C-alpha positions as a Markdown table, in Angstrom:
| # | Residue | x | y | z |
|---|---|---|---|---|
| 1 | Met | 15.1 | -6.0 | 50.0 |
| 2 | Gln | 15.7 | -8.4 | 47.2 |
| 3 | Gly | 15.7 | -6.9 | 43.7 |
| 4 | Phe | 17.0 | -3.4 | 44.8 |
| 5 | Ile | 20.5 | -2.0 | 44.3 |
| 6 | Gly | 22.2 | 1.1 | 45.8 |
| 7 | Val | 23.3 | 3.9 | 43.5 |
| 8 | Trp | 24.9 | 7.2 | 44.5 |
| 9 | Val | 22.9 | 10.0 | 42.9 |
| 10 | Lys | 22.3 | 13.7 | 43.4 |
| 11 | Ser | 19.1 | 14.6 | 45.1 |
| 12 | Ser | 16.7 | 16.8 | 43.0 |
| 13 | Thr | 15.9 | 19.0 | 46.0 |
| 14 | Lys | 19.3 | 19.1 | 47.8 |
| 15 | Ser | 22.8 | 19.6 | 46.7 |
| 16 | Ser | 24.0 | 16.7 | 48.7 |
| 17 | Thr | 24.6 | 13.2 | 47.3 |
| 18 | Val | 22.4 | 10.4 | 48.7 |
| 19 | Leu | 22.3 | 6.7 | 48.3 |
| 20 | Ala | 19.1 | 5.9 | 46.4 |
| 21 | Leu | 17.5 | 2.5 | 46.1 |
| 22 | Val | 16.8 | 1.5 | 42.4 |
| 23 | His | 14.7 | -1.5 | 41.5 |
| 24 | Tyr | 16.4 | -3.8 | 39.1 |
| 25 | Pro | 14.7 | -7.2 | 38.6 |
| 26 | Ala | 16.7 | -10.3 | 39.2 |
| 27 | Arg | 15.7 | -11.7 | 35.7 |
| 28 | Thr | 17.1 | -8.6 | 34.0 |
| 29 | Arg | 20.3 | -8.7 | 36.1 |
| 30 | Arg | 20.9 | -12.3 | 35.2 |
| 31 | Gly | 20.3 | -11.5 | 31.5 |
| 32 | His | 22.8 | -8.7 | 31.5 |
| 33 | Ala | 25.4 | -10.0 | 34.0 |
| 34 | His | 27.9 | -10.4 | 31.1 |
| 35 | Cys | 27.7 | -6.8 | 30.0 |
| 36 | Thr | 31.1 | -5.2 | 29.4 |
| 37 | Asp | 29.9 | -2.0 | 31.2 |
| 38 | Ala | 29.4 | -4.0 | 34.4 |
| 39 | Gly | 33.1 | -4.1 | 35.2 |
| 40 | Glu | 33.5 | -0.4 | 34.8 |
| 41 | Ile | 32.3 | 0.2 | 38.4 |
| 42 | Gln | 33.6 | -2.0 | 41.1 |
| 43 | Ser | 30.9 | -3.4 | 43.3 |
| 44 | Ser | 29.8 | -6.5 | 45.2 |
| 45 | Tyr | 27.0 | -6.9 | 42.7 |
| 46 | Ser | 27.6 | -8.6 | 39.4 |
| 47 | Tyr | 26.0 | -5.7 | 37.5 |
| 48 | Lys | 25.5 | -2.0 | 38.5 |
| 49 | Met | 24.3 | 0.9 | 36.4 |
| 50 | Lys | 26.5 | 3.9 | 36.3 |
| 51 | Val | 25.2 | 7.2 | 37.7 |
| 52 | Gln | 25.5 | 8.8 | 34.3 |
| 53 | Asp | 23.5 | 6.1 | 32.7 |
| 54 | Met | 20.8 | 6.4 | 35.4 |
| 55 | Met | 20.3 | 10.0 | 34.1 |
| 56 | Gln | 19.7 | 8.8 | 30.6 |
| 57 | Arg | 17.0 | 6.5 | 29.2 |
| 58 | Tyr | 19.2 | 4.3 | 27.1 |
| 59 | Arg | 22.5 | 2.7 | 27.7 |
| 60 | Lys | 24.6 | 0.3 | 25.7 |
| 61 | Phe | 25.8 | -3.2 | 26.5 |
| 62 | Gln | 27.4 | -6.0 | 24.6 |
| 63 | Arg | 26.1 | -9.6 | 24.4 |
| 64 | Ser | 28.4 | -12.6 | 24.7 |
| 65 | Trp | 28.3 | -13.1 | 20.9 |
| 66 | Gly | 29.6 | -9.5 | 20.3 |
| 67 | Met | 26.4 | -7.7 | 19.2 |
| 68 | Trp | 25.8 | -4.4 | 20.9 |
| 69 | Tyr | 22.3 | -3.7 | 22.4 |
| 70 | Ala | 20.5 | -0.6 | 23.9 |
| 71 | Phe | 18.9 | -1.1 | 27.3 |
| 72 | Asp | 15.8 | 1.0 | 28.1 |
| 73 | Asn | 16.1 | 2.1 | 31.8 |
| 74 | Ala | 12.4 | 3.0 | 31.9 |
| 75 | Thr | 11.0 | -0.3 | 30.6 |
| 76 | Gly | 13.8 | -2.8 | 31.1 |
| 77 | Asn | 13.6 | -3.9 | 27.5 |
| 78 | Ser | 16.5 | -4.3 | 25.1 |
| 79 | Val | 16.9 | -3.6 | 21.4 |
| 80 | Ser | 19.7 | -4.6 | 19.1 |
| 81 | Leu | 21.9 | -1.8 | 17.7 |
| 82 | Lys | 22.8 | -4.2 | 14.9 |
| 83 | Thr | 26.5 | -3.5 | 15.2 |
| 84 | Arg | 29.6 | -5.2 | 16.7 |
| 85 | Ile | 31.6 | -2.0 | 16.7 |
| 86 | Lys | 31.6 | 0.0 | 19.9 |
| 87 | Ala | 32.0 | 3.4 | 18.3 |
| 88 | Glu | 28.9 | 2.8 | 16.2 |
| 89 | Ala | 27.0 | 1.6 | 19.3 |
| 90 | Val | 28.0 | 4.7 | 21.2 |
| 91 | Gln | 26.8 | 7.0 | 18.4 |
| 92 | Lys | 23.4 | 5.2 | 18.1 |
| 93 | Val | 22.7 | 5.2 | 21.8 |
| 94 | Asn | 23.7 | 8.9 | 22.0 |
| 95 | Ala | 21.3 | 9.7 | 19.2 |
| 96 | Met | 18.5 | 7.7 | 21.0 |
| 97 | Asn | 19.1 | 9.7 | 24.2 |
| 98 | Glu | 19.3 | 13.0 | 22.4 |
| 99 | Ile | 15.9 | 12.4 | 20.7 |
| 100 | Glu | 14.4 | 11.4 | 24.1 |
| 101 | Arg | 15.6 | 14.6 | 25.6 |
| 102 | Gln | 14.6 | 16.9 | 22.7 |
| 103 | Pro | 11.8 | 15.2 | 20.7 |
| 104 | Ser | 11.1 | 18.4 | 18.8 |
| 105 | Ile | 14.4 | 18.2 | 16.9 |
| 106 | Ser | 14.2 | 14.5 | 16.1 |
| 107 | Leu | 12.7 | 15.0 | 12.6 |
| 108 | Gly | 15.3 | 17.6 | 11.8 |
| 109 | Leu | 18.1 | 15.3 | 12.9 |
| 110 | Ala | 16.6 | 12.5 | 10.9 |
| 111 | Lys | 16.6 | 14.7 | 7.8 |
| 112 | Val | 20.2 | 15.6 | 8.3 |
| 113 | Tyr | 21.3 | 12.0 | 8.5 |
| 114 | Leu | 19.1 | 10.7 | 5.7 |
| 115 | Asn | 20.0 | 13.6 | 3.4 |
| 116 | Ala | 23.6 | 12.2 | 3.3 |
| 117 | Thr | 22.3 | 9.1 | 1.5 |
| 118 | Asp | 19.3 | 10.6 | -0.2 |
| 119 | Pro | 19.9 | 14.1 | -1.6 |
| 120 | Lys | 16.3 | 14.4 | -2.8 |
| 121 | Leu | 14.8 | 13.8 | 0.6 |
| 122 | Ala | 14.2 | 17.4 | 1.4 |
| 123 | Thr | 12.7 | 18.2 | -2.1 |
| 124 | Arg | 10.9 | 15.0 | -3.1 |
| 125 | Thr | 7.1 | 15.7 | -3.6 |
| 126 | Trp | 4.1 | 13.4 | -4.0 |
| 127 | Gln | 4.1 | 14.2 | -7.7 |
| 128 | Asp | 7.6 | 12.6 | -7.9 |
| 129 | Val | 6.2 | 9.5 | -6.1 |
| 130 | Met | 3.4 | 9.2 | -8.6 |
| 131 | Glu | 5.7 | 9.6 | -11.5 |
| 132 | Asn | 8.0 | 6.9 | -10.1 |
| 133 | Ile | 5.0 | 4.5 | -9.8 |
| 134 | Ile | 3.8 | 5.2 | -13.4 |
| 135 | Ala | 7.4 | 4.6 | -14.7 |
| 136 | Lys | 7.1 | 1.0 | -13.5 |
| 137 | Lys | 3.7 | 0.2 | -14.9 |
| 138 | Thr | 2.7 | -1.2 | -18.3 |
| 139 | Asp | -0.3 | -1.9 | -20.5 |
| 140 | Glu | -3.7 | -1.6 | -18.8 |
| 141 | Thr | -2.2 | -1.1 | -15.4 |
| 142 | Leu | -0.4 | 2.0 | -16.7 |
| 143 | Lys | -3.6 | 3.4 | -18.2 |
| 144 | Arg | -5.5 | 2.9 | -14.9 |
| 145 | Trp | -2.7 | 4.7 | -13.0 |
| 146 | Gln | -2.5 | 7.6 | -15.5 |
| 147 | Thr | -6.2 | 8.1 | -15.1 |
| 148 | Ala | -6.1 | 7.7 | -11.3 |
| 149 | Ile | -3.5 | 10.4 | -10.7 |
| 150 | Lys | -5.5 | 12.9 | -12.6 |
| 151 | Asp | -8.0 | 12.9 | -9.7 |
| 152 | Lys | -8.4 | 16.6 | -8.7 |
| 153 | Asn | -8.4 | 15.5 | -5.0 |
| 154 | Phe | -4.6 | 14.9 | -5.4 |
| 155 | Asp | -4.0 | 18.5 | -6.5 |
| 156 | Cys | -3.5 | 19.7 | -2.9 |
| 157 | Ile | -0.5 | 17.3 | -2.2 |
| 158 | Gln | 1.2 | 17.1 | -5.6 |
| 159 | Lys | 3.7 | 19.8 | -4.7 |
| 160 | Leu | 3.8 | 18.9 | -1.1 |
| 161 | Thr | 7.2 | 17.6 | 0.2 |
| 162 | Val | 6.8 | 13.9 | 1.2 |
| 163 | Thr | 8.7 | 14.2 | 4.5 |
| 164 | Glu | 6.7 | 17.2 | 5.6 |
| 165 | Thr | 3.3 | 15.5 | 5.1 |
| 166 | Arg | 1.0 | 15.4 | 8.1 |
| 167 | Pro | -2.3 | 13.5 | 8.6 |
| 168 | Glu | -4.4 | 16.6 | 8.0 |
| 169 | His | -3.0 | 16.8 | 4.5 |
| 170 | Phe | -4.3 | 13.4 | 3.7 |
| 171 | Asp | -7.6 | 14.2 | 5.4 |
| 172 | Arg | -8.1 | 17.0 | 2.9 |
| 173 | Val | -7.5 | 14.6 | 0.0 |
| 174 | Leu | -10.0 | 12.1 | 1.4 |
| 175 | Ala | -12.6 | 14.6 | 2.4 |
| 176 | Asp | -15.2 | 13.8 | -0.3 |
| 177 | Gly | -15.1 | 10.1 | 0.5 |
| 178 | Lys | -14.4 | 9.0 | -3.1 |
| 179 | Val | -13.5 | 5.3 | -3.2 |
| 180 | Ser | -10.9 | 5.5 | -5.9 |
| 181 | Thr | -9.1 | 8.4 | -4.2 |
| 182 | Asn | -8.9 | 6.3 | -1.0 |
| 183 | Val | -7.6 | 3.2 | -2.7 |
| 184 | Tyr | -4.9 | 5.0 | -4.8 |
| 185 | Leu | -3.8 | 7.3 | -2.1 |
| 186 | Arg | -3.1 | 4.3 | 0.1 |
| 187 | Arg | -1.1 | 2.7 | -2.7 |
| 188 | Ile | 0.9 | 5.9 | -3.2 |
| 189 | His | 1.5 | 6.2 | 0.5 |
| 190 | Asn | 2.6 | 2.5 | 0.7 |
| 191 | His | 4.9 | 3.0 | -2.3 |
| 192 | Ala | 6.7 | 5.9 | -0.5 |
| 193 | Leu | 7.1 | 3.8 | 2.6 |
| 194 | Gly | 8.5 | 0.9 | 0.7 |
| 195 | Met | 11.0 | 3.1 | -1.1 |
| 196 | Glu | 12.0 | 4.6 | 2.4 |
| 197 | Trp | 11.1 | 8.1 | 1.3 |
| 198 | Leu | 8.8 | 8.4 | 4.3 |
| 199 | Leu | 10.3 | 8.4 | 7.8 |
| 200 | Lys | 7.0 | 6.9 | 9.2 |
| 201 | Ser | 3.4 | 6.3 | 8.1 |
| 202 | Val | 1.4 | 9.5 | 7.6 |
| 203 | Ile | -1.7 | 7.7 | 8.7 |
| 204 | Pro | -1.3 | 4.4 | 10.7 |
| 205 | Arg | -2.7 | 1.4 | 8.9 |
| 206 | Leu | -5.6 | 0.9 | 11.3 |
| 207 | Gln | -6.6 | 4.5 | 11.1 |
| 208 | Trp | -7.2 | 4.8 | 7.4 |
| 209 | Pro | -10.9 | 5.6 | 6.7 |
| 210 | Lys | -12.7 | 2.6 | 5.2 |
| 211 | Pro | -13.9 | 3.2 | 1.7 |
| 212 | Val | -17.7 | 3.3 | 1.3 |
| 213 | Phe | -18.7 | 1.6 | -1.9 |
| 214 | Lys | -21.9 | 2.3 | -3.8 |
| 215 | Glu | -24.6 | -0.3 | -4.0 |
| 216 | Lys | -23.8 | -2.7 | -6.9 |
| 217 | Arg | -26.3 | -4.9 | -8.7 |
| 218 | Ala | -26.6 | -7.1 | -11.8 |
| 219 | Ile | -28.4 | -6.0 | -14.9 |
| 220 | Thr | -31.8 | -7.7 | -15.2 |
| 221 | Ala | -33.0 | -9.8 | -18.2 |
| 222 | Glu | -35.7 | -7.2 | -18.9 |
| 223 | Glu | -33.2 | -4.4 | -19.0 |
| 224 | His | -30.8 | -6.3 | -21.2 |
| 225 | Thr | -33.6 | -7.2 | -23.6 |
| 226 | Ala | -34.7 | -3.5 | -23.8 |
| 227 | Ile | -31.2 | -2.4 | -24.7 |
| 228 | Ile | -30.8 | -5.1 | -27.4 |
| 229 | Leu | -34.2 | -4.3 | -29.0 |
| 230 | Arg | -33.4 | -0.6 | -29.2 |
| 231 | Glu | -29.7 | -1.0 | -30.4 |
| 232 | Gln | -29.4 | -0.4 | -34.1 |
| 233 | Asn | -25.7 | -1.0 | -34.5 |
| 234 | Thr | -25.1 | -4.7 | -35.1 |
| 235 | Glu | -21.5 | -4.8 | -33.7 |
| 236 | Arg | -22.5 | -3.2 | -30.5 |
| 237 | Arg | -25.6 | -5.4 | -30.2 |
| 238 | Asp | -23.6 | -8.5 | -30.6 |
| 239 | Phe | -21.1 | -7.2 | -28.1 |
| 240 | Tyr | -23.8 | -6.7 | -25.4 |
| 241 | Glu | -25.2 | -10.2 | -26.2 |
| 242 | Leu | -21.8 | -11.7 | -25.8 |
| 243 | Leu | -21.3 | -10.0 | -22.4 |
| 244 | Trp | -24.7 | -11.3 | -21.3 |
| 245 | Leu | -24.0 | -14.9 | -22.2 |
| 246 | Thr | -20.3 | -15.1 | -21.1 |
| 247 | Gly | -19.9 | -12.6 | -18.3 |
| 248 | Ala | -16.6 | -11.4 | -19.9 |
| 249 | Ala | -15.0 | -8.2 | -18.9 |
| 250 | Gln | -15.8 | -5.5 | -21.4 |
| 251 | Ser | -12.1 | -5.0 | -22.5 |
| 252 | Asp | -11.6 | -8.8 | -22.9 |
| 253 | Gly | -14.8 | -9.2 | -24.9 |
| 254 | Ala | -14.1 | -6.2 | -27.2 |
| 255 | Cys | -10.6 | -7.4 | -28.0 |
| 256 | Leu | -11.5 | -11.1 | -28.9 |
| 257 | Arg | -10.1 | -12.3 | -32.2 |
| 258 | Ala | -11.4 | -14.9 | -34.6 |
| 259 | Glu | -8.1 | -16.8 | -34.0 |
| 260 | Asp | -9.1 | -17.2 | -30.3 |
| 261 | Ile | -12.0 | -19.5 | -31.3 |
| 262 | Asn | -11.5 | -23.3 | -31.7 |
| 263 | Trp | -14.5 | -24.5 | -33.6 |
| 264 | Gln | -13.6 | -28.2 | -33.3 |
| 265 | Thr | -13.5 | -28.2 | -29.5 |
| 266 | Arg | -16.1 | -25.3 | -29.3 |
| 267 | Thr | -13.9 | -23.3 | -27.0 |
| 268 | Ile | -12.6 | -19.7 | -26.7 |
| 269 | Cys | -9.1 | -19.2 | -25.3 |
| 270 | Phe | -7.6 | -15.7 | -24.6 |
| 271 | Thr | -5.3 | -14.0 | -22.1 |
| 272 | Arg | -7.0 | -11.4 | -19.9 |
| 273 | Lys | -5.8 | -7.9 | -20.7 |
| 274 | Lys | -5.3 | -6.8 | -17.2 |
| 275 | Leu | -3.0 | -9.8 | -16.6 |
| 276 | Lys | -0.7 | -9.5 | -19.6 |
| 277 | Ser | 1.7 | -7.3 | -17.7 |
| 278 | Arg | 2.4 | -10.2 | -15.4 |
| 279 | Gly | 4.2 | -12.1 | -18.1 |
| 280 | Thr | 3.6 | -15.5 | -19.7 |
| 281 | Ser | 3.3 | -17.5 | -16.5 |
| 282 | Ile | -0.4 | -16.7 | -16.2 |
| 283 | Lys | -2.6 | -19.4 | -17.7 |
| 284 | Pro | -5.0 | -18.1 | -20.4 |
| 285 | Thr | -8.8 | -18.1 | -19.9 |
| 286 | Leu | -10.5 | -21.1 | -21.6 |
| 287 | Phe | -14.2 | -21.8 | -21.7 |
| 288 | Arg | -16.7 | -23.7 | -23.9 |
| 289 | Phe | -19.4 | -21.9 | -25.7 |
| 290 | Ser | -23.1 | -22.8 | -26.1 |
| 291 | Ala | -25.3 | -22.7 | -29.2 |
| 292 | Asp | -26.4 | -19.2 | -28.4 |
| 293 | Ile | -22.8 | -17.9 | -28.3 |
| 294 | Glu | -22.0 | -19.8 | -31.5 |
| 295 | Ala | -24.7 | -17.9 | -33.3 |
| 296 | Ile | -23.2 | -14.6 | -32.2 |
| 297 | Leu | -19.6 | -15.7 | -33.2 |
| 298 | Lys | -20.8 | -16.8 | -36.7 |
| 299 | Arg | -22.1 | -13.3 | -37.3 |
| 300 | Arg | -18.7 | -11.7 | -36.6 |
| 301 | Pro | -15.7 | -11.6 | -38.9 |
| 302 | Thr | -13.9 | -14.8 | -39.5 |
| 303 | Val | -10.4 | -13.2 | -39.4 |
| 304 | Gly | -8.9 | -10.7 | -37.1 |
| 305 | Gln | -10.9 | -8.7 | -34.5 |
| 306 | Leu | -14.5 | -9.9 | -33.8 |
| 307 | Phe | -15.4 | -6.3 | -32.9 |
| 308 | Pro | -13.2 | -4.1 | -35.2 |
| 309 | Tyr | -14.6 | -0.7 | -33.9 |
| 310 | Leu | -15.1 | -1.5 | -30.3 |
| 311 | Cys | -11.6 | -2.8 | -29.8 |
| 312 | Thr | -10.1 | 0.6 | -30.8 |
| 313 | Val | -12.3 | 2.5 | -28.3 |
| 314 | Arg | -11.1 | 3.3 | -24.8 |
| 315 | Ala | -12.9 | 1.4 | -22.0 |
| 316 | Gly | -14.3 | 4.7 | -20.6 |
| 317 | Asp | -15.8 | 5.5 | -24.0 |
| 318 | Arg | -17.5 | 2.1 | -24.3 |
| 319 | Ala | -18.9 | 2.7 | -20.8 |
| 320 | Thr | -20.2 | 6.1 | -21.8 |
| 321 | Glu | -21.9 | 4.8 | -24.9 |
| 322 | Phe | -23.6 | 2.1 | -22.8 |
| 323 | Lys | -24.7 | 4.7 | -20.2 |
| 324 | Gln | -26.2 | 6.8 | -23.0 |
| 325 | Arg | -28.4 | 3.9 | -24.1 |
| 326 | Cys | -29.4 | 3.2 | -20.5 |
| 327 | Asp | -30.3 | 6.8 | -19.9 |
| 328 | Gly | -32.5 | 6.8 | -23.1 |
| 329 | Leu | -34.4 | 3.8 | -21.7 |
| 330 | Gly | -34.7 | 5.2 | -18.2 |
| 331 | Ile | -32.4 | 2.5 | -16.8 |
| 332 | Ser | -30.2 | 3.6 | -13.8 |
| 333 | Gly | -27.6 | 2.0 | -11.5 |
| 334 | Val | -26.0 | -0.3 | -14.1 |
| 335 | Ser | -22.8 | -0.3 | -16.2 |
| 336 | Leu | -21.1 | -2.7 | -18.5 |
| 337 | His | -19.5 | -4.4 | -15.4 |
| 338 | Cys | -23.0 | -5.3 | -14.3 |
| 339 | Tyr | -23.1 | -8.0 | -17.0 |
| 340 | Arg | -20.5 | -9.8 | -14.9 |
| 341 | Tyr | -22.7 | -9.7 | -11.8 |
| 342 | Ala | -25.7 | -10.9 | -13.9 |
| 343 | Trp | -23.7 | -13.9 | -15.3 |
| 344 | Ala | -22.5 | -14.8 | -11.8 |
| 345 | Asp | -26.1 | -14.7 | -10.4 |
| 346 | Trp | -27.3 | -16.7 | -13.4 |
| 347 | Glu | -24.8 | -19.4 | -12.8 |
């Protein structure tokens, strides 16, 4: 009976001790023949498990290079304990076996151990996680995060302790299917994981609900023409025209300066606002302008901001003003960002 070894164990039905046959693959025996525990029981075999270890799922053994490992009696797999000190190995294996015997107290034990290195583990809330993220953001990214965390869907978890969060808590946040809520909750969750404030993922990566985006389309030439013909404010009209001809993002277009224009080479050079926080390593945007764009630029100030009023307005306010004009003309399903789609389709 090759591959089996005899071990004296107590029968589960009788008080007597019997010799039980335990399967132990030859490949595994060869791989662990040098274990230090093998010599603790005298036997004709090169390796034999102790009776005590047979009653537990995990046992320790030491590799020839000094690293201690845990052997899984159920699967035959081994995992490194990442220590060369026997006392530490014993403690880790005992913890693994304790969790296996009493799974219900595993989280409590983990909190006890982690609380020694992280005193705020038991009290840290998702509001603390959000504030930690915001503290590391700057410029436009900071503004987007400040707006994102005001989402009312997050109200139900702001005071919830991070380590006590369950999947149903996140399901409540994601209940209305809002795309921005889904995107930012995932970022907040990943930040907590990266900071090791979570013991494990609340929702496994493959189980996150996929965001359902609304249909997006480009603004048509007829719609753009109608908006331009009705717009009485020259600054705002030139702004819409510039977006139509360049496909620039609204914040980049509104913040253009006369100094960004090189009339000799007929180019405009600027750094995108959303990329400024990444430092000076990002190459600026550079493009040549046509005669139609030149006509617009010559109508704007020759020094400073090309759009003095619009550059001081929040992006959300510029979007609201544009929507009001669309509503007045009966145009629906478009925003300032649709100018970028139109320019891409035009190209």
